[in-house]
VEXTOR-246480 format. One record per residue (C-alpha): x, y, z; residue number from 0; residue in three letters. Coordinates in steps of 0.02 Angstrom, whole numbers, plus 50000, padded with zeros to 5 digits. Layout:
! VEXTOR-246480
X|Y|Z|NUM|ALA
...
//
This chain:
! VEXTOR-246480
51524|50754|48636|0|MET
51652|50662|48533|1|ASP
51572|50510|48451|2|ALA
51725|50406|48491|3|ALA
51685|50426|48677|4|ALA
51513|50349|48661|5|LEU
51562|50164|48658|6|PRO
51666|50175|48821|7|PRO
51527|50271|48906|8|LEU
51396|50142|48851|9|LEU
51508|50002|48912|10|ALA
51526|50091|49080|11|LEU
51340|50115|49093|12|ALA
51307|49931|49061|13|VAL
51440|49886|49189|14|ALA
51360|49998|49319|15|VAL
51190|49927|49281|16|LEU
51253|49748|49300|17|LEU
51338|49794|49462|18|LEU
51178|49869|49531|19|VAL
51080|49717|49477|20|ARG
51202|49590|49544|21|LEU
51260|49678|49704|22|TRP
51116|49618|49812|23|PRO
51180|49439|49787|24|ARG
51307|49472|49923|25|ALA
51168|49485|50051|26|THR
51096|49314|50003|27|THR
51255|49210|49996|28|ARG
51189|49094|50129|29|ARG
51044|49041|50018|30|ASN
51059|48874|49929|31|HIS
51079|48918|49743|32|CYS
51113|48772|49623|33|PRO
51160|48888|49480|34|TYR
51245|49044|49550|35|PRO
51322|49111|49389|36|ASN
51295|49299|49405|37|PRO
51278|49325|49216|38|VAL
51194|49170|49147|39|LEU
51100|49115|49303|40|GLY
51002|48956|49269|41|ASN
50967|48989|49086|42|VAL
51074|48849|49014|43|VAL
51011|48708|49126|44|PRO
50833|48775|49110|45|LEU
50841|48758|48921|46|LEU
50919|48587|48938|47|ARG
50786|48524|49057|48|ASN
50630|48616|49001|49|PHE
50552|48458|48933|50|HIS
50558|48385|49108|51|ARG
50547|48546|49204|52|PHE
50446|48484|49353|53|LEU
50559|48332|49380|54|ASP
50713|48438|49364|55|TRP
50641|48561|49495|56|ALA
50601|48409|49606|57|THR
50781|48346|49594|58|ASP
50850|48518|49642|59|MET
50729|48544|49787|60|LEU
50759|48367|49855|61|ALA
50949|48400|49848|62|ALA
50936|48565|49941|63|ALA
50971|48553|50129|64|PRO
50804|48635|50175|65|ALA
50710|48593|50012|66|ASN
50722|48777|49965|67|THR
50830|48850|49826|68|ILE
50872|49024|49760|69|GLU
50835|49045|49577|70|VAL
50935|49167|49469|71|ARG
50891|49221|49295|72|GLY
51010|49291|49167|73|ALA
51088|49460|49209|74|LEU
50986|49464|49371|75|GLY
50828|49504|49273|76|LEU
50727|49375|49368|77|CYS
50762|49318|49545|78|SER
50670|49222|49678|79|GLY
50656|49066|49781|80|VAL
50569|48899|49755|81|ALA
50528|48777|49895|82|ASN
50448|48612|49941|83|ALA
50443|48633|50132|84|ASP
50275|48636|50220|85|PRO
50342|48761|50349|86|ALA
50388|48884|50212|87|VAL
50222|48854|50120|88|VAL
50130|48893|50283|89|ASP
50234|49051|50303|90|HIS
50194|49109|50126|91|LEU
50010|49068|50128|92|LEU
49963|49098|50309|93|ARG
50097|49157|50427|94|GLY
50154|49308|50325|95|ASN
50011|49313|50200|96|PHE
50003|49504|50180|97|PRO
50183|49509|50122|98|ASN
50164|49382|49982|99|TYR
50049|49450|49845|100|VAL
50007|49395|49669|101|LYS
50120|49534|49604|102|GLY
50175|49581|49429|103|ALA
50259|49413|49390|104|ARG
50089|49326|49374|105|PHE
49975|49477|49351|106|ALA
50064|49555|49203|107|ALA
50066|49399|49090|108|PRO
49884|49357|49130|109|PHE
49813|49533|49139|110|ALA
49740|49529|48961|111|ASP
49644|49371|49000|112|LEU
49595|49391|49184|113|LEU
49589|49581|49208|114|GLY
49529|49629|49383|115|SER
49462|49455|49425|116|GLY
49490|49361|49589|117|LEU
49647|49275|49533|118|PHE
49746|49432|49495|119|LEU
49673|49552|49621|120|ALA
49763|49608|49777|121|ASP
49714|49718|49923|122|GLY
49536|49780|49947|123|ARG
49471|49728|49775|124|LEU
49527|49552|49814|125|TRP
49451|49545|49987|126|SER
49281|49609|49923|127|LEU
49278|49482|49784|128|GLN
49334|49347|49901|129|ARG
49198|49385|50028|130|LYS
49062|49378|49896|131|LEU
49133|49218|49817|132|ALA
49147|49136|49989|133|SER
48965|49175|50025|134|TYR
48911|49110|49855|135|SER
49006|48946|49867|136|PHE
48940|48915|50043|137|ALA
48759|48941|49993|138|SER
48646|48790|49978|139|ARG
48563|48864|49825|140|SER
48726|48867|49725|141|LEU
48766|48695|49781|142|ARG
48599|48627|49722|143|ARG
48609|48727|49560|144|PHE
48784|48661|49520|145|SER
48729|48484|49565|146|ALA
48583|48495|49445|147|ARG
48700|48558|49308|148|VAL
48823|48418|49344|149|LEU
48687|48285|49341|150|ARG
48617|48352|49175|151|ALA
48786|48358|49092|152|HIS
48829|48182|49149|153|LEU
48665|48108|49089|154|ARG
48646|48203|48928|155|ARG
48826|48231|48874|156|ARG
48970|48129|48948|157|LEU
48885|47959|48969|158|LEU
48801|47960|48794|159|PRO
48964|48013|48717|160|PHE
49058|47869|48801|161|LEU
48918|47747|48757|162|ALA
48931|47800|48572|163|ASP
49121|47773|48582|164|ALA
49098|47600|48659|165|ALA
48968|47550|48528|166|ASP
49058|47619|48376|167|SER
49122|47498|48247|168|SER
49306|47467|48253|169|GLY
49321|47532|48432|170|GLN
49408|47691|48376|171|GLN
49505|47769|48521|172|PRO
49455|47937|48595|173|VAL
49562|48064|48680|174|ASP
49494|48055|48859|175|LEU
49589|48210|48908|176|GLN
49501|48312|48775|177|ASP
49332|48234|48818|178|VAL
49351|48277|49002|179|LEU
49413|48453|48965|180|ARG
49260|48486|48858|181|ARG
49145|48410|48986|182|PHE
49214|48514|49129|183|THR
49218|48669|49017|184|PHE
49032|48648|48976|185|ASP
48992|48617|49156|186|ASN
49083|48771|49226|187|ILE
49012|48885|49091|188|CYS
48838|48825|49139|189|ASP
48873|48863|49324|190|VAL
48956|49029|49282|191|ALA
48833|49094|49149|192|PHE
48676|48989|49175|193|GLY
48682|48952|48987|194|VAL
48668|48773|48921|195|ASP
48786|48748|48777|196|SER
48892|48602|48731|197|SER
49064|48579|48652|198|THR
49055|48388|48685|199|LEU
48891|48327|48616|200|LEU
48763|48412|48500|201|LEU
48589|48377|48552|202|GLN
48491|48448|48405|203|ASP
48508|48554|48247|204|ALA
48443|48709|48337|205|ALA
48600|48706|48441|206|GLY
48719|48726|48295|207|ASP
48747|48914|48312|208|ALA
48769|48909|48499|209|ARG
48885|48760|48490|210|ARG
48989|48848|48359|211|HIS
49007|48999|48474|212|ASP
49050|48886|48623|213|ALA
49178|48791|48520|214|ASP
49260|48954|48469|215|ALA
49261|49011|48650|216|PHE
49339|48846|48706|217|PHE
49479|48857|48579|218|ARG
49509|49041|48610|219|ALA
49521|49010|48796|220|PHE
49651|48874|48764|221|ASP
49755|48995|48657|222|ASP
49742|49136|48782|223|ALA
49797|49027|48930|224|VAL
49940|48953|48829|225|GLN
50012|49120|48770|226|VAL
49984|49203|48941|227|SER
50077|49063|49027|228|PHE
50220|49067|48902|229|ALA
50243|49254|48942|230|ARG
50303|49203|49118|231|MET
50455|49117|49046|232|PHE
50520|49268|48952|233|HIS
50675|49335|49042|234|PRO
50599|49512|49032|235|THR
50427|49580|48994|236|THR
50502|49695|48861|237|VAL
50502|49555|48729|238|VAL
50320|49505|48737|239|TRP
50261|49684|48766|240|LYS
50355|49738|48607|241|ALA
50272|49591|48513|242|MET
50102|49644|48581|243|ARG
50129|49822|48523|244|LEU
50178|49763|48351|245|ALA
50040|49633|48345|246|GLY
50151|49492|48286|247|VAL
50184|49308|48330|248|GLY
50101|49232|48484|249|SER
50041|49405|48540|250|GLU
49933|49420|48385|251|ARG
49859|49250|48424|252|ARG
49823|49308|48602|253|LEU
49741|49468|48537|254|ARG
49627|49369|48423|255|ASP
49585|49247|48564|256|ALA
49544|49385|48684|257|ILE
49429|49463|48557|258|ARG
49331|49299|48545|259|VAL
49324|49282|48732|260|ILE
49262|49459|48757|261|ASP
49128|49443|48624|262|ASP
49065|49281|48698|263|TYR
49066|49334|48880|264|VAL
48993|49506|48847|265|MET
48850|49423|48750|266|ALA
48819|49312|48902|267|MET
48817|49462|49017|268|ILE
48695|49552|48902|269|ALA
48586|49397|48895|270|GLU
48588|49384|49084|271|SER
48534|49567|49099|272|GLU
48388|49535|48979|273|GLU
48329|49387|49081|274|ARG
48315|49495|49235|275|GLY
48348|49459|49415|276|ARG
48229|49311|49452|277|GLY
48276|49178|49580|278|ASP
48326|49053|49447|279|GLU
48447|49173|49366|280|GLN
48525|49222|49533|281|HIS
48589|49046|49555|282|GLN
48732|49059|49431|283|ASN
48891|49152|49474|284|LEU
48868|49291|49348|285|LEU
48698|49339|49420|286|SER
48763|49336|49597|287|ARG
48907|49453|49562|288|PHE
48799|49564|49449|289|ALA
48677|49586|49593|290|ALA
48818|49634|49712|291|ALA
48889|49763|49593|292|VAL
48720|49842|49565|293|GLU
48687|49873|49751|294|GLU
48758|50051|49748|295|GLU
48598|50119|49822|296|GLU
48638|50012|49977|297|GLN
48813|50078|49987|298|GLY
48901|49935|49900|299|SER
49087|49966|49903|300|GLU
49114|49844|49761|301|LEU
48987|49935|49654|302|GLY
49067|50101|49692|303|ALA
49232|50041|49618|304|MET
49150|50019|49446|305|PHE
49029|50165|49421|306|ARG
48998|50165|49235|307|SER
48895|50025|49152|308|PRO
49041|49981|49042|309|HIS
49160|49966|49191|310|ALA
49034|49855|49279|311|LYS
49013|49738|49134|312|ARG
49202|49731|49110|313|ARG
49224|49684|49291|314|PHE
49091|49549|49277|315|LEU
49181|49486|49124|316|ARG
49342|49470|49224|317|ASP
49252|49380|49366|318|VAL
49170|49246|49262|319|VAL
49326|49218|49154|320|VAL
49424|49189|49314|321|SER
49298|49058|49370|322|PHE
49300|48973|49200|323|VAL
49491|48965|49212|324|LEU
49474|48888|49384|325|ALA
49347|48756|49332|326|GLY
49396|48722|49153|327|LYS
49562|48626|49163|328|ASP
49600|48593|49345|329|SER
49463|48461|49369|330|THR
49486|48384|49198|331|SER
49675|48372|49227|332|THR
49649|48283|49392|333|ALA
49524|48162|49316|334|LEU
49636|48125|49165|335|THR
49783|48073|49276|336|TRP
49663|47980|49391|337|PHE
49595|47867|49254|338|PHE
49771|47834|49193|339|TRP
49826|47790|49372|340|LEU
49679|47670|49388|341|LEU
49729|47584|49227|342|ALA
49908|47568|49291|343|ALA
49846|47499|49460|344|ASN
49711|47365|49430|345|PRO
49695|47324|49615|346|ARG
49647|47503|49653|347|CYS
49533|47509|49503|348|GLU
49436|47360|49567|349|ARG
49413|47438|49739|350|ARG
49350|47597|49665|351|VAL
49230|47500|49553|352|TYR
49163|47396|49697|353|GLU
49138|47546|49810|354|GLU
49055|47650|49677|355|ALA
48938|47505|49633|356|SER
48896|47480|49814|357|ARG
48854|47663|49852|358|HIS
48785|47736|49689|359|SER
48595|47741|49672|360|ARG
48560|47826|49504|361|GLY
48668|47979|49524|362|HIS
48693|48067|49358|363|GLY
48607|47938|49251|364|HIS
48433|47901|49310|365|GLY
48271|47955|49227|366|ASP
48206|48049|49380|367|ASP
48216|48235|49347|368|ASP
48140|48281|49513|369|ASP
48254|48414|49585|370|ASP
48206|48365|49762|371|ASP
48261|48185|49741|372|HIS
48436|48188|49816|373|ASP
48487|48300|49671|374|VAL
48671|48311|49712|375|ASP
48693|48132|49769|376|GLY
48797|48205|49909|377|TYR
48762|48070|50037|378|ASP
48806|47932|49914|379|GLU
48967|48019|49862|380|LEU
49014|48057|50042|381|LYS
49012|47872|50082|382|GLY
49142|47834|49947|383|MET
49293|47849|50060|384|HIS
49412|47744|49953|385|TYR
49367|47843|49796|386|LEU
49397|48006|49894|387|HIS
49567|47939|49950|388|ALA
49612|47880|49775|389|ALA
49573|48051|49698|390|ILE
49672|48136|49835|391|THR
49818|48019|49807|392|GLU
49812|48053|49620|393|ALA
49822|48239|49650|394|MET
49967|48214|49768|395|ARG
50068|48135|49628|396|LEU
49995|48243|49486|397|TYR
49926|48406|49559|398|PRO
49824|48500|49430|399|PRO
49923|48659|49464|400|VAL
50100|48595|49496|401|PRO
50181|48762|49542|402|ILE
50108|48919|49621|403|ASN
50195|49086|49635|404|THR
50189|49238|49746|405|ARG
50293|49398|49753|406|VAL
50372|49468|49909|407|ALA
50310|49647|49942|408|ALA
50452|49674|50066|409|ALA
50612|49584|50117|410|GLY
50588|49432|50224|411|ASP
50676|49282|50301|412|VAL
50590|49112|50278|413|LEU
50574|48991|50421|414|PRO
50722|48889|50356|415|ASP
50833|49044|50357|416|GLY
50823|49084|50169|417|THR
50832|49271|50133|418|ALA
50701|49342|50013|419|VAL
50720|49517|49944|420|ARG
50578|49634|49902|421|ALA
50513|49600|49727|422|GLY
50575|49422|49721|423|TRP
50456|49283|49670|424|PHE
50422|49148|49797|425|SER
50361|48983|49722|426|ASP
50300|48826|49802|427|TYR
50297|48664|49703|428|CYS
50158|48543|49746|429|ALA
50226|48419|49617|430|TYR
50393|48411|49705|431|ALA
50313|48403|49879|432|MET
50216|48247|49828|433|GLY
50383|48162|49789|434|ARG
50476|48205|49951|435|MET
50514|48050|50056|436|PRO
50524|48154|50212|437|ARG
50343|48204|50187|438|LEU
50266|48043|50124|439|TRP
50389|47905|50163|440|GLY
50498|47797|50052|441|ASP
50346|47743|49951|442|ASP
50307|47925|49905|443|CYS
50316|47886|49718|444|ARG
50192|47743|49730|445|GLU
50006|47762|49703|446|PHE
49934|47703|49867|447|ARG
49763|47774|49914|448|PRO
49771|47679|50079|449|GLU
49891|47811|50149|450|ARG
49737|47924|50165|451|TRP
49627|47799|50259|452|LEU
49616|47775|50449|453|ASP
49582|47613|50538|454|GLY
49396|47626|50502|455|ARG
49423|47650|50318|456|GLY
49377|47834|50319|457|GLU
49476|47966|50227|458|CYS
49586|48076|50337|459|VAL
49648|48246|50279|460|ALA
49821|48320|50316|461|VAL
49873|48499|50339|462|ASP
49852|48604|50182|463|ALA
50034|48664|50194|464|ALA
50090|48484|50171|465|ARG
49965|48453|50032|466|TYR
49943|48623|49948|467|PRO
49845|48559|49801|468|VAL
49699|48674|49852|469|PHE
49817|48803|49923|470|HIS
49799|48864|50102|471|ALA
49762|49018|50207|472|GLY
49651|49165|50150|473|PRO
49672|49117|49964|474|ARG
49627|48935|49990|475|ALA
49524|48863|49846|476|CYS
49339|48900|49872|477|LEU
49284|48765|49753|478|GLY
49370|48620|49841|479|ARG
49212|48532|49894|480|GLU
49127|48564|49726|481|MET
49278|48492|49637|482|ALA
49276|48333|49741|483|TYR
49091|48311|49712|484|VAL
49113|48333|49525|485|GLN
49261|48213|49516|486|MET
49180|48079|49621|487|LYS
49018|48091|49525|488|ALA
49106|48074|49357|489|VAL
49212|47926|49414|490|VAL
49066|47836|49494|491|ALA
48958|47860|49340|492|ALA
49093|47808|49217|493|VAL
49181|47667|49305|494|VAL
49021|47570|49343|495|THR
48972|47572|49158|496|ARG
49134|47571|49056|497|PHE
49307|47501|49058|498|ALA
49432|47635|49012|499|VAL
49583|47556|48926|500|GLU
49729|47668|48871|501|PRO
49789|47626|48699|502|VAL
49966|47628|48765|503|GLN
49964|47509|48913|504|PRO
49980|47608|49075|505|ALA
50137|47578|49178|506|SER
50195|47675|49330|507|MET
50370|47649|49268|508|GLU
50336|47750|49115|509|ALA
50208|47887|49146|510|PRO
50150|47994|48999|511|PRO
50247|48151|48966|512|PRO
50171|48315|49024|513|TYR
50176|48487|48947|514|GLU
50217|48649|49031|515|MET
50053|48743|49038|516|THR
49954|48823|49178|517|ALA
49893|48649|49224|518|THR
49977|48480|49218|519|LEU
49910|48415|49054|520|ARG
49971|48257|48966|521|MET
50072|48312|48817|522|LYS
49989|48197|48688|523|ALA
49822|48178|48774|524|GLY
49760|48010|48836|525|LEU
49701|47900|48695|526|PRO
49587|47762|48763|527|VAL
49463|47634|48707|528|ARG
49296|47631|48794|529|ILE
49212|47462|48824|530|ARG
49046|47424|48906|531|ARG
49061|47308|49054|532|ARG
48992|47133|49033|533|ARG
48860|47080|49163|534|PRO
48954|46984|49294|535|CYS
48908|47040|49471|536|PRO
49029|47007|49612|537|THR
48968|46932|49777|538|PRO
48974|47104|49855|539|THR
48866|47177|49715|540|GLU
48741|47034|49730|541|THR
48721|47065|49915|542|ALA
48691|47251|49899|543|HIS
48584|47249|49740|544|GLN
48619|47431|49687|545|PRO
48494|47513|49571|546|THR
48640|47577|49464|547|LEU
48663|47470|49309|548|THR
48814|47362|49357|549|VAL
48916|47266|49228|550|THR
49074|47166|49221|551|ALA
49217|47189|49346|552|PRO
49382|47265|49295|553|ILE
49489|47156|49183|554|ILE
49642|47102|49280|555|GLY
49681|46995|49431|556|THR
49658|47081|49598|557|PRO
49796|47074|49726|558|SER
49796|47097|49914|559|ASN
49953|47201|49900|560|GLN
49982|47367|49817|561|ALA
50097|47349|49667|562|PRO
50271|47417|49695|563|LYS
50255|47542|49554|564|SER
50338|47712|49548|565|ARG
50327|47875|49456|566|VAL
//
């Protein structure tokens, strides 16, 4: 072939490819698409608004007639829909659940980290894992085991750390976000592996080696999540896959992080196997899944999927890493924003303090190590309705996972009439939904826990499709109750002992900037000063005489009215 003919042929091939990629747009012209450019898509405004991505998405969804938009990437390489409509969320997560799978958009970027774990699995592998996980989370033994772990980490790690910070000379600020991330990381690792190691507080010299390994695991996990999440924003997988093949840039950092994660988790699996299958070991998640995989002689379908010892260990590695991801940053993110919101709303802080002081009776800090003595403090925590409402309200405004994604296995039409083609992503944005006046009223941007309380002062839930913080349908979060128990226990233990004062005064008019990661973390952390409360019981506290050590009330004048503050 004449070499001169190659350029025209290549140009023709590119034109045909573009035509094929962009032709389906004609079938979705009725969709609301803020940036319909067939070549550039939304690339230019995305780059311009990436620093405020969630608020930009909220603005677009609020302006859409049905709170649903079509999203177009450059050259048609990435297409889908995003929505903030409860009816559509219900359709994705419940009504047409089989059609909306995790798919390659999420699975490919996170496959190196999560493998065949629950978060990435679809089909039969997912249903088998889900069934076992559901049974485990519903069991009383796991609840009691996780409660003992939480109580120990509060008493031996978090509270001593904060006490040291409060008593230190010069009142040096601490990054509360980092403290809470390390605390929840240590806690979930203990529940997942049954191994007591700390990245927050070193107890003795003998723990140096284990703490070093845990610190390396903590940092490697951060790197792996960050790079995996960044992969999702590449216009095509070709770029990061080429970088992975060459072992350069962020992909080299991910490779190194995965190696550290694998070494640590495989060592925990080997240690678990050496300990055997006693009752105590079966309480952690690793032992429960290991027992299920080993039941081949009883016809275990899950065990039959992973026949070789290496395959079984690799699967167990994926399982526990998935649970660490679920428990590591989601709870700490919610708590970080919660403490900031309390600082910005002194009236709410006082109510949380008074309720916690009234109901707490030694949870997480007493000297009684008797496992039968109300070990989880569940009854005490259950009575803290205002605290429950305040945490729920905080997650409405700042959901730990602000956006979730699914992929359409087949073409579909959403309840609002939006057309979805096979292979398109279908996102729902909990962050935007929490800021929709039609869902929460004109005060939707205010922090008002009272919106969750009924006339008797008890917390009332709403449909999960309207409040998808814990998702909905068959993939609804299994750890919801455990997360609430952990958050309420931490807040009750901390707020009754310490005043948490942000270095930068908290104002709802100027919330801290967030960063685009898998969870809604504060970009620069949350620097705070920790102060012990001065003894000054309120009349309510005097009447109830709680056994919890109660100190001074929150600094600030209480008000009978919620402040008109907005985010």
